[in-house]
C-alpha positions, 0 to 999 in steps of 0.5 A: 500500500502506498505510504503518505507522509504529511506536511512539507518534510520535517527535519527528521523526515527522510525526504527533508533534504529533497524539499528544494529539488523535488517539492511535488514528491515531498508533498506526495510523501514518496516517489512511489506516490508521486509516480502513481498519481501522475500515472493514474491521472494519465489513465495508464493503469499500471501500479507503481511499487516500492523497491526491494530495499527499505532504505530507498522506499521514499526516493525510489520505485519500480514498475513491472509486467510480463517480464519487463521492469523499470526502476526510478531513483531520485538523484540527491544533489540535482533534480534528476530522475534516473530510469533503468529499463530491464527485461528478463534480467537484462539491462536494456536502456538507461537515462535521466530527466528532471520531468516527472511526467516524462518518467511516467511516459517512459514507464508506460511505453516500456511496459507496452512491449516495444523494441528497445530501439523504438523506445529510445527513438520515442524518448531521447532521454534514454540510451541503449547499447549493442548487447541489449539489442542483441538479446532482443534479436537472440544473438547475444552469445555471438555478440558476447564472444566477439566483444570478449575476443576484441577485449582479449586481443588488447591484452596479449601478454596476460594469457587471456587472448590465447585462452579465449581463442582456444575456447572459441575454436571449440564448437561446444564452448562457442555455443555457450555464453562467455563471460569474465568474473574477476580474472576467470573466463566463465561459460554459461548455458544462457546469456541472460541471468541467471548465469549458470554456475555449474560449468568449469572456468579458467584463468591465466596465472602467468608463464603460459599456465592456467588454473581451471575451476571445476563445477565440484570446486576442484582446482587444477593448474594446467600448462598451455591454453589448448590443454586448459580448454581440453580440461574444460571440455572433459568436465562439461556435462553431456547435456550442456546445451544453450538455453534461451 
């Protein structure tokens, strides 16, 4: 249930420091209330929710429907509403505006299910990126491989480039989504969260040697990128296939 605070925010009110920049939000009692009022006035028919973090309950809010969601946050030092759009756990677009009505327009548009490029064309305050569009097209794995190879090529003395290229040469690994977690090269059945944690990973440790971490948490040191990839392939489950 929406929470209403009275008055113009007393000194001990969580919204007190937002009075000058966000007077309409302070009057509404929370960002959730202010967004809901504008959405109701426009007849959009969606429900604005609190975020999952209690510490942000007055200055942040979210909407969600059919696998899509958007988060809104009030910036403290300037009047700016930060908006982030998500689908299936993938960050699709981001932007900011000082206009509360514009925020609500973005939320309404996003929940209607447009392609992300259509969304940012309609709302220039937003930006998107290559990987977001790749998720929509269904070729995020290929894009992630290309970007990882480009990154690794700029790190020729680390051993990462040899490892990435050796992995890419293997059809079974090339079908998986690659990633980097700290210094580890990881693999996942899917490019979107939740990322799989049951597949082996590897990292360079110098002098042409690599450390392989298996699904059962065993760790093995291996000489050479080719041998490292062979160890990864040997530990892959027989049924490992990419998931949508």
